[in-house]
FIKE-192072 format. One record per residue (C-alpha): x, y negated, z negated. Coordinates in steps of 0.05 Angstrom, whole numbers, plus 5000, padded with zeros to 4 digits. Each point is the difference from the previous one (the first is absolute). Layout:
ATOM east north   up
ATOM    X     Y    Z
...
end
This chain:
ATOM east north   up
ATOM 5273  5403 5570
ATOM 4989  4988 4928
ATOM 4970  4939 4970
ATOM 5033  4978 4947
ATOM 4965  4988 4929
ATOM 5030  4956 4949
ATOM 5031  5011 4929
ATOM 4974  4949 4950
ATOM 5042  4937 4983
ATOM 5042  4975 4962
ATOM 5024  4930 4971
ATOM 5063  4987 4979
ATOM 5003  4951 4951
ATOM 5046  4932 5033
ATOM 4956  4958 5032
ATOM 4994  5016 5077
ATOM 5024  5061 5004
ATOM 4931  5030 5040
ATOM 5006  5077 5020
ATOM 4951  5060 5014
ATOM 5020  5072 4991
ATOM 4985  5035 5060
ATOM 4994  5076 5032
ATOM 4963  5031 5051
ATOM 5038  5060 5032
ATOM 5039  5048 4953
ATOM 5012  5078 4999
ATOM 5013  5056 4953
ATOM 5028  5059 5000
ATOM 4940  5056 4998
ATOM 5018  5030 4921
ATOM 4967  5080 4983
ATOM 4974  4964 4934
ATOM 4944  4958 5021
ATOM 4985  4978 4933
ATOM 5063  4964 4986
ATOM 5003  4976 5073
ATOM 4945  4951 4978
ATOM 5029  4994 4934
ATOM 5047  4963 5028
ATOM 4965  4967 5049
ATOM 4954  4973 4950
ATOM 5062  4976 4956
ATOM 5041  4973 5060
ATOM 4943  4956 5007
ATOM 4987  4975 4934
ATOM 5075  4984 4986
ATOM 4991  4965 5072
ATOM 4945  4955 4969
ATOM 5048  4976 4947
ATOM 5028  4938 5032
ATOM 5041  4934 4969
ATOM 4946  4967 4957
ATOM 5019  4934 4955
ATOM 5024  4999 4924
ATOM 4940  5033 4953
ATOM 4993  4999 4935
ATOM 4998  5066 4965
ATOM 4926  4993 4991
ATOM 4983  4998 5058
ATOM 5054  5061 5029
ATOM 4939  5047 5020
ATOM 4983  4937 5062
ATOM 5060  4993 5013
ATOM 5008  5077 5009
ATOM 4947  4996 5055
ATOM 5031  4950 5048
ATOM 4991  4945 5035
ATOM 4947  5034 5056
ATOM 4963  4945 5066
ATOM 4950  5051 5042
ATOM 5046  5026 5064
ATOM 5009  4962 5042
ATOM 5017  4928 4952
ATOM 5061  4972 4976
ATOM 5004  4965 4928
ATOM 5065  4965 4980
ATOM 5022  4950 4945
ATOM 4967  4928 5019
ATOM 5022  4967 4933
ATOM 5021  4996 4930
ATOM 4977  4976 4957
ATOM 5067  5000 4934
ATOM 4968  4967 4941
ATOM 4934  4987 5028
ATOM 4934  5055 5004
ATOM 4953  4999 5046
ATOM 4931  4998 4987
ATOM 4963  4976 5069
ATOM 5020  4975 5081
ATOM 4979  4957 5043
ATOM 5024  4964 5072
ATOM 5006  4929 5003
ATOM 4981  4958 5057
ATOM 5075  4992 5012
ATOM 5008  5078 5012
ATOM 5039  5013 4929
ATOM 4978  5054 4962
ATOM 4981  4975 4925
ATOM 4998  5037 4936
ATOM 4974  4990 4937
ATOM 5053  5020 4952
ATOM 5016  5018 4911
ATOM 5061  4981 4983
ATOM 5025  5037 4935
ATOM 4994  4937 4944
ATOM 4981  5024 4933
ATOM 4926  4969 4960
ATOM 5028  4939 4964
ATOM 5042  4977 5039
ATOM 4991  4946 5066
ATOM 4932  5020 5026
ATOM 5047  4991 5075
ATOM 4987  5074 5004
ATOM 4968  5010 5071
ATOM 5016  4964 5066
ATOM 4980  5006 5072
ATOM 5058  5029 5051
ATOM 5005  4985 5082
ATOM 5027  5049 5039
ATOM 5020  4978 5073
ATOM 5005  5057 5053
ATOM 5066  5008 5034
ATOM 4982  5059 5050
ATOM 4975  5048 4942
ATOM 5034  4988 4941
ATOM 4988  4937 4957
ATOM 5048  4945 4990
ATOM 5027  4990 4930
ATOM 4928  4973 4949
ATOM 4979  4930 4997
ATOM 4969  4972 4928
ATOM 4948  4968 5044
ATOM 4955  4989 4937
ATOM 5017  4998 4920
ATOM 4957  4990 4939
ATOM 4969  5059 4999
ATOM 4977  5052 4938
ATOM 4978  5055 5037
ATOM 4980  4998 5065
ATOM 4965  5063 5036
ATOM 4967  4975 5071
ATOM 5012  4952 5051
ATOM 4954  4969 5064
ATOM 5019  4951 5051
ATOM 4942  4950 5018
ATOM 4998  4975 5078
ATOM 5030  4945 4979
ATOM 5058  5030 4974
ATOM 4979  4988 4924
ATOM 5027  5057 4960
ATOM 4959  5023 4945
ATOM 5032  5053 4945
ATOM 4961  5027 4939
ATOM 5042  4987 4937
ATOM 4988  5027 4930
ATOM 5019  4948 4946
ATOM 4958  5040 4948
ATOM 5041  5054 5007
ATOM 5047  4974 4959
ATOM 4959  4942 4968
ATOM 4953  5045 4962
ATOM 4933  4977 5035
ATOM 5004  5054 5052
ATOM 4970  4953 5054
ATOM 5037  5000 5075
ATOM 5004  4937 5049
ATOM 4987  4990 5075
ATOM 5059  4942 5025
ATOM 5006  4961 5063
ATOM 5072  4992 5032
ATOM 5022  4943 5054
ATOM 5054  4992 5027
ATOM 5019  4932 5006
ATOM 5057  4988 5041
ATOM 4997  5056 5043
ATOM 5077  5024 4965
ATOM 4967  5074 4995
ATOM 4988  4989 4906
ATOM 4932  4990 4987
ATOM 5004  4943 4947
ATOM 4936  4975 5000
ATOM 4951  5033 4956
ATOM 4922  4992 4980
ATOM 4965  5048 4954
ATOM 4923  5032 5039
ATOM 4976  5030 4946
ATOM 5021  5020 4927
ATOM 4976  5029 4934
ATOM 4978  5065 5049
ATOM 4994  5048 4930
ATOM 5040  5077 5008
ATOM 5027  5037 4944
ATOM 5038  5067 5015
ATOM 4999  4986 5065
ATOM 5010  4931 5048
ATOM 4983  4957 5045
ATOM 5028  5039 5064
ATOM 4993  4994 5079
ATOM 4964  4956 5041
ATOM 4986  4986 5074
ATOM 4951  4958 5044
ATOM 4927  5017 5033
ATOM 4973  4973 5050
ATOM 4969  4935 4969
ATOM 5069  4976 4989
ATOM 4983  5015 4919
ATOM 5062  5038 4962
ATOM 4972  5066 4981
ATOM 5031  5020 4922
ATOM 5017  5061 4973
ATOM 4988  4997 4936
ATOM 5018  5059 4938
ATOM 4966  5020 4940
ATOM 5017  4993 4926
ATOM 5009  5066 4979
ATOM 4997  5072 5015
ATOM 4941  5032 4989
ATOM 4958  4931 4989
ATOM 5020  4997 4932
ATOM 5064  5041 4982
ATOM 5068  4976 5027
ATOM 5002  5084 5006
ATOM 5055  5045 4992
ATOM 5056  5029 4960
ATOM 4948  4959 4936
ATOM 4933  4992 5025
ATOM 4998  4942 4958
ATOM 4952  4936 5009
ATOM 5032  4950 5057
ATOM 5002  4922 4968
ATOM 4980  4979 5062
ATOM 4921  5012 5019
ATOM 4965  5009 5070
ATOM 4981  4932 5023
ATOM 4942  5012 5040
ATOM 4986  4988 5049
ATOM 5064  4976 5019
ATOM 5054  5061 4974
ATOM 5004  5053 5059
ATOM 4970  4963 5053
ATOM 5005  4968 5073
ATOM 4996  4931 5001
ATOM 4991  4954 5053
ATOM 5041  4928 4990
ATOM 5000  4942 5037
ATOM 5071  4976 5024
ATOM 4989  4924 4988
ATOM 4985  5010 4934
ATOM 5036  4957 4962
ATOM 5018  5038 4918
ATOM 4937  5025 4990
ATOM 4990  5046 4938
ATOM 4954  5052 5022
ATOM 4973  5011 4913
ATOM 4993  4942 4995
ATOM 4971  4962 5068
ATOM 4963  5055 5033
ATOM 4929  5001 4976
ATOM 4979  5076 4973
ATOM 4925  4997 5012
ATOM 4937  5052 5016
ATOM 4992  4950 5062
ATOM 4998  5036 5057
ATOM 5011  4953 5044
ATOM 5072  4959 5033
ATOM 5021  4940 4964
ATOM 5001  4935 5044
ATOM 5078  4998 4982
ATOM 5014  5077 4997
ATOM 5024  4988 4927
ATOM 4954  5054 4988
ATOM 5001  5089 4971
ATOM 4957  5006 5067
ATOM 5052  4955 5044
ATOM 5059  5032 4969
ATOM 4999  5060 4981
ATOM 4993  5061 5057
ATOM 5003  5070 4959
ATOM 5006  5016 4933
ATOM 5008  5068 4965
ATOM 5076  5015 5018
ATOM 5055  5033 4951
ATOM 5072  4980 5029
ATOM 4989  4976 5081
ATOM 5066  4978 5027
ATOM 4985  4975 5061
ATOM 4958  4982 5058
ATOM 4991  4998 5072
ATOM 4954  4995 5052
ATOM 4977  5046 5052
ATOM 5027  4987 5079
ATOM 4931  5030 5024
ATOM 4946  4949 4965
ATOM 5053  4943 4960
ATOM 4939  4993 4943
ATOM 5009  5077 4976
ATOM 5050  4994 4952
ATOM 5040  5054 4961
ATOM 5025  5025 4944
ATOM 5025  5064 4960
ATOM 5005  4997 4924
ATOM 5032  5028 4938
ATOM 4962  5057 4966
ATOM 5010  4992 4922
ATOM 5040  5042 4962
ATOM 4970  5017 4941
ATOM 4947  5034 5015
ATOM 5034  5016 5067
ATOM 4955  4985 5065
ATOM 5010  4992 5076
ATOM 5022  4945 5047
ATOM 4965  4986 5046
ATOM 4992  4964 5056
ATOM 4941  4938 5009
ATOM 4980  4952 5054
ATOM 4945  4949 5003
ATOM 4979  4937 5049
ATOM 5024  4937 4968
ATOM 4936  4969 5055
ATOM 4969  5016 4935
ATOM 4932  4950 5014
ATOM 4927  5018 5004
ATOM 4939  4950 4989
ATOM 4990  4999 4918
ATOM 4934  4948 5000
ATOM 4984  4939 5045
ATOM 5005  4931 4986
ATOM 4931  4950 4988
ATOM 4988  4995 5082
ATOM 5010  5070 5002
ATOM 5061  5013 5037
ATOM 5047  5052 4981
ATOM 5047  4994 4939
ATOM 5059  5049 5009
ATOM 5030  5032 4944
ATOM 5056  5056 4988
ATOM 4992  5082 4988
ATOM 5055  5010 4954
ATOM 5025  5071 4995
ATOM 5019  5030 4939
ATOM 5052  5064 5010
ATOM 4980  5022 4912
ATOM 5052  4997 4972
ATOM 5020  5006 4930
ATOM 4921  5033 5000
ATOM 5008  5044 5058
ATOM 5068  5046 5016
ATOM 5011  5061 5050
ATOM 5014  5069 4977
ATOM 5019  4970 4929
ATOM 5041  5050 4958
ATOM 5045  5014 4952
ATOM 5078  5006 5003
ATOM 5049  5018 4941
ATOM 5054  4947 4976
ATOM 5061  5004 5015
ATOM 4987  5047 5061
ATOM 4948  5010 5032
ATOM 4972  5072 5011
ATOM 5006  5013 5068
ATOM 5046  4951 5016
ATOM 4999  4967 5072
ATOM 4929  5046 5010
ATOM 4948  4964 5042
ATOM 4939  4982 4990
ATOM 4929  5017 5017
ATOM 4974  4953 5055
ATOM 4933  4985 4962
ATOM 4957  4942 5037
ATOM 4954  5002 4943
ATOM 5015  4948 4946
ATOM 4998  5021 4931
ATOM 4995  4968 4924
ATOM 5070  4972 4975
ATOM 5012  5056 4942
ATOM 5025  4943 4951
ATOM 4926  5001 4966
ATOM 5027  4936 4970
ATOM 5002  4971 5072
ATOM 4934  5023 5018
ATOM 4971  4970 4934
ATOM 5037  4942 5022
ATOM 4980  4988 5067
ATOM 4949  5045 5007
ATOM 4992  5066 5047
ATOM 5019  5012 5077
ATOM 4945  4965 5037
ATOM 5014  5063 5053
ATOM 4940  4975 5049
ATOM 5022  4925 4994
ATOM 5087  5001 5018
ATOM 5044  4998 5068
ATOM 5022  5073 5014
ATOM 5066  5013 5023
ATOM 5014  5021 5063
ATOM 5062  5043 4985
ATOM 5042  5030 4939
ATOM 5074  5002 4999
ATOM 5008  5065 4963
ATOM 5053  5016 4966
ATOM 5003  4982 4933
ATOM 5014  4925 4975
ATOM 5024  4982 5075
ATOM 5015  4927 4979
ATOM 4970  4980 5062
ATOM 5031  4931 5014
ATOM 5010  4948 5057
ATOM 4962  5016 5069
ATOM 5005  4983 5066
ATOM 4962  5009 5073
ATOM 5040  5015 5053
ATOM 4984  4937 5059
ATOM 5035  5008 5059
ATOM 5062  5028 4986
ATOM 5051  5031 5037
ATOM 4970  5071 4968
ATOM 4975  5041 5055
ATOM 4929  5000 5015
ATOM 4963  5050 4958
ATOM 5022  4962 4949
ATOM 4956  4936 5017
ATOM 4963  4960 4941
ATOM 5020  5067 4948
ATOM 5012  4987 4925
ATOM 5067  5005 4963
ATOM 5001  5000 4936
ATOM 5063  4995 4939
ATOM 4998  5049 4943
ATOM 5036  4983 4952
ATOM 4990  5063 4951
ATOM 5006  4986 4932
ATOM 5021  5020 4937
ATOM 4963  5061 5000
ATOM 5035  5030 5050
ATOM 5077  4975 5000
ATOM 5037  5064 4973
ATOM 4957  5060 5030
ATOM 5006  5055 5041
ATOM 4943  4970 5048
ATOM 4994  4932 5002
ATOM 4945  4950 5017
ATOM 5008  4931 5033
ATOM 5070  4973 5025
ATOM 4970  5005 5070
ATOM 4972  4968 5057
ATOM 4925  5023 5020
ATOM 4976  5001 5069
ATOM 4919  4991 4998
ATOM 4971  5011 5066
ATOM 4946  4949 5017
ATOM 4940  5009 5046
ATOM 5002  4947 5051
ATOM 4929  5006 4992
ATOM 4977  4990 4940
ATOM 5067  4980 4960
ATOM 4991  5064 4955
ATOM 5053  5061 4983
ATOM 5014  5055 5046
ATOM 5054  5030 4958
ATOM 5061  4979 4968
ATOM 5079  5031 4994
ATOM 5058  4981 4975
ATOM 5039  4955 5047
ATOM 5074  4980 4963
ATOM 5016  5026 4934
ATOM 5061  5003 4960
ATOM 4991  4921 4982
ATOM 4975  4961 4935
ATOM 4956  4963 5048
ATOM 4955  4935 4971
ATOM 4987  4968 5067
ATOM 4998  5007 5071
ATOM 4986  4948 5057
ATOM 5012  5002 5064
ATOM 5051  4944 5045
ATOM 4986  4954 5059
ATOM 5059  5058 5025
ATOM 4943  5059 5005
ATOM 5033  5040 4940
ATOM 4983  5012 4927
ATOM 5029  4978 4942
ATOM 5002  5036 4932
ATOM 5025  4968 4947
ATOM 5026  5035 4951
ATOM 4995  4984 4922
ATOM 5073  5032 4996
ATOM 5030  4937 5026
ATOM 4991  5025 5080
ATOM 4960  4964 5061
ATOM 4990  5066 5057
ATOM 4975  4990 5070
ATOM 4967  5057 5036
ATOM 5005  5004 5072
ATOM 4974  5044 5050
ATOM 5062  5010 5048
ATOM 4971  5058 5043
ATOM 4943  5046 5022
ATOM 5002  5074 4971
ATOM 4952  5040 5066
ATOM 4945  5036 4966
ATOM 5022  5063 5031
ATOM 5064  5044 4996
ATOM 5020  5048 5048
ATOM 5039  5065 4993
ATOM 5026  5041 5066
ATOM 4989  5080 5003
ATOM 5054  5015 5036
ATOM 5050  5053 5008
ATOM 4958  5046 4942
ATOM 5003  4937 4937
ATOM 4978  4933 4980
ATOM 5037  4941 5028
ATOM 5003  4966 4955
ATOM 4999  5052 4940
ATOM 4986  4945 4946
ATOM 4959  4950 5006
ATOM 4987  4942 4956
ATOM 4937  4950 5009
ATOM 4956  4959 4961
ATOM 4920  5010 4967
ATOM 4957  5003 5060
ATOM 5052  5019 5051
ATOM 4978  5068 5056
ATOM 5054  5039 5034
ATOM 5000  5018 5056
ATOM 5023  5075 5021
ATOM 5010  4995 5070
ATOM 5023  5067 5026
ATOM 5055  4995 5051
ATOM 5019  5073 5004
ATOM 4988  5051 5055
ATOM 4964  5045 4957
ATOM 4934  4986 4951
ATOM 5021  4977 4921
ATOM 4955  4993 4945
ATOM 4999  4951 4926
ATOM 4994  5031 4938
ATOM 5000  4975 4931
ATOM 5039  5039 4961
ATOM 5009  4964 4932
ATOM 4981  4923 4975
ATOM 5028  4973 4941
ATOM 4977  4922 4976
ATOM 5051  4954 4978
ATOM 4951  4967 4969
ATOM 4916  5003 4984
ATOM 4991  4937 4955
ATOM 4942  5032 4967
ATOM 5009  5078 4995
ATOM 5082  4986 4989
ATOM 5016  5076 5033
ATOM 4988  5022 5056
ATOM 4941  5026 5029
ATOM 4963  5022 5066
ATOM 4943  4940 5004
ATOM 4952  5031 5039
ATOM 4965  4927 5022
ATOM 5061  4973 5025
ATOM 5009  5065 5046
ATOM 4946  5058 5013
ATOM 5046  5049 4972
ATOM 5077  5007 4987
ATOM 5011  5039 5055
ATOM 4962  4930 5036
ATOM 5049  4981 5046
ATOM 5014  5067 5040
ATOM 4986  4985 5066
ATOM 4935  5033 5035
ATOM 5040  5059 5035
ATOM 5058  5000 5030
ATOM 5034  4929 5036
ATOM 5014  5019 5080
ATOM 5051  4975 5034
ATOM 4985  4933 5021
ATOM 4944  4986 4946
ATOM 5005  4962 4932
ATOM 4971  5004 4936
ATOM 4984  4945 4955
ATOM 4991  4991 4924
ATOM 4979  4944 4963
ATOM 5047  4996 4925
ATOM 4950  4965 4933
ATOM 5018  4950 4958
ATOM 5033  5065 4945
ATOM 5075  4990 5002
ATOM 5028  5070 5011
ATOM 5050  5052 5032
ATOM 4969  5034 5043
ATOM 5034  5075 5035
ATOM 4976  5027 5061
ATOM 5021  5050 5046
ATOM 4981  5039 5070
ATOM 4975  5062 4992
ATOM 5034  5028 5075
ATOM 5068  4997 4984
ATOM 4996  4971 4921
ATOM 5034  4929 5012
ATOM 4997  4951 4939
ATOM 4989  4935 4998
ATOM 4976  4944 4942
ATOM 4959  4942 5001
ATOM 5013  4956 4938
ATOM 4946  4947 4990
ATOM 5037  4939 4957
ATOM 4967  4968 4946
ATOM 5000  4926 5041
ATOM 4945  4978 5050
ATOM 5008  4979 5076
end
C-alpha cells in the first residue's frame, strides 16, 4: 500500500493544456555508495521540477528555471493569452466573463489609445478569443464591477500628458451587446507620479475604495540608478493613499472640488478630505481587498522604497473609521473620521542601502522589524518631519525577501479550494529590477497568507505558485484562482485532488515498500511492520534540496530534536507501527533498519499540501 505524493505541476504554454505531474511508489536498486545514491535522487528530483513554461526573455531566465509550480493537489493551466497586450488587473463581471485591463505596446508620442479592457468567456476551463470591450484608455491598472453591472476602471492619462494624474471612469453597456460604449469620468486629477492610480474594490458601504500610488521613490528622489529628485512631488494627503470614492460622482476634480482643511468633521455633501481620505502615508500600493470575516477591514500590501531599500509590509485598517468628534447646539453627537496614517515618507521599515546596479546580497532577506524608523534621507525628514512612531498605523506582516514587488491581492471566498484555505489571502509578487537576474530571485510568485479566522491576522505565509510574473490574482465564479502574468498569459489554478496527510511505508520481507516515497511538506510517514520479526527506523543521512536561509545542508534542531530524530523509539514489533511528521524543510532523508540494513528514502518535496 502506498499513498502517492505529487510532483510540482507544470504547464504547457498552449492555451488550455492543463497538466500536473505525479509520483509516488518508486523503487531504486540499493547501491554501496550511499552518498552517490542521494546525489542521484536529488538530481532526479531537480530535473522533475523543470516543466514546460511560457517563453520568457533572457532577463527572466532564473525565474523560468524555477518552473511553474503550485501546491500538491492543485493543477495549473493557461486559461487565456493576451497577444499584443500586457494584463494589469482582473475582475469577473456579472455575466461571468473575465475582464482584464491591459496595456498595449504603442510608443509615447502617438495616439493616446494605449490601453483597453479585454473580456474572455469561459468555454470550460479555457477561454475563447478576447473581446475588446472598452478602449480609449491610456494606462488602465485597476478594474471593479458595481452591483448594477457598471464597470469601473482606474486610468492614468497623466502618464503621457505629463501632469502625472489618474482618474476613475465608469463604463456602461447601454445596448447589452457586450461592449461598454458609455463612459463617465467619476473622479479625475488624482495626483501621482512614479507610481499611478491602481487597484480598486467595493466596500460594504457601496463606496469604491481606490489604491493611489505615490509620486517618488523615497519621498523626494526617484531612486536608482541616478538618485535624482523626482520631477513630481508628493501631494499630501492624496499621493500614496487609500481613497473612498462615491461611484455616482460625475467629473469630480480631486484637487479642486474636494476641500482639504483642519476641520475634523465630515462635510454634509461628502466633498471634503475627511470623507474621501481613508488613510494616507503609503508608498506604492497596487491593490486593496476586504476581509470576508469582517467586510469593514481593508488590506493592502505596500512596495518598499528602492534607495534606501526598505521592507514591504502588509497593512490592514477599518474603513468604518468614525467616532464622536463633537456635538451640535442641541448636544447631539457629531461624528467624524479617525484617519490612520501609515507614515511614509517619514517612516520606513528596516531601511538600508544597496549598491547599484547589482545590490549586495541579491535576494537577501529583510528583517521583520515592526518598529518604524526615520527615513535615512535627511532631506525627506527636513521636508516632512521625523517619523511619528507612536502615531502611525503598524503593519501586520512583512514580505521578508528583498524587493518583492507586491501587487494584486485577493481573499479566498467560497472557492473550490480545500477548507484549510477558507478566508485566506493571496498576494501577487511581481518582483523588481533588483532581482530579475540573480541566482536567488525574489518575487515572481503568489504568496499564500494563512489568516486567523477569529482575528484576521496572519498566522504564517508561504509560496503558493512560483515561476510566473504575476501582477494580479482573483477568484472566479467556478471557484478557481486566476492569475495575470505580465508576459501576456492568464493562468487558471484549480484544486484537482486531495492529498492525504500521511504516506504509508510497509515493512515486509525485510524491506521497506516503497523504498522511496515522495511527499509534500507537512506530511507524516507511517511505517507499518507486516513482517514476522521486529524492525526499526534509523536515519543515516539527510541532504537538503534547499534551505532558503542558509543555502547549505544543515541540521535544524528546532525542527527535529536532533539529526537522529526520526529514529523509532526501539524496535517496531510485528503488527505495530511508527509515525513521524516531517516539517516544512525540503530535503532527502535516507534511513535504514539496524535489524537487517534495509534501505529507505523519504523525499520532502518543495511544495505544500
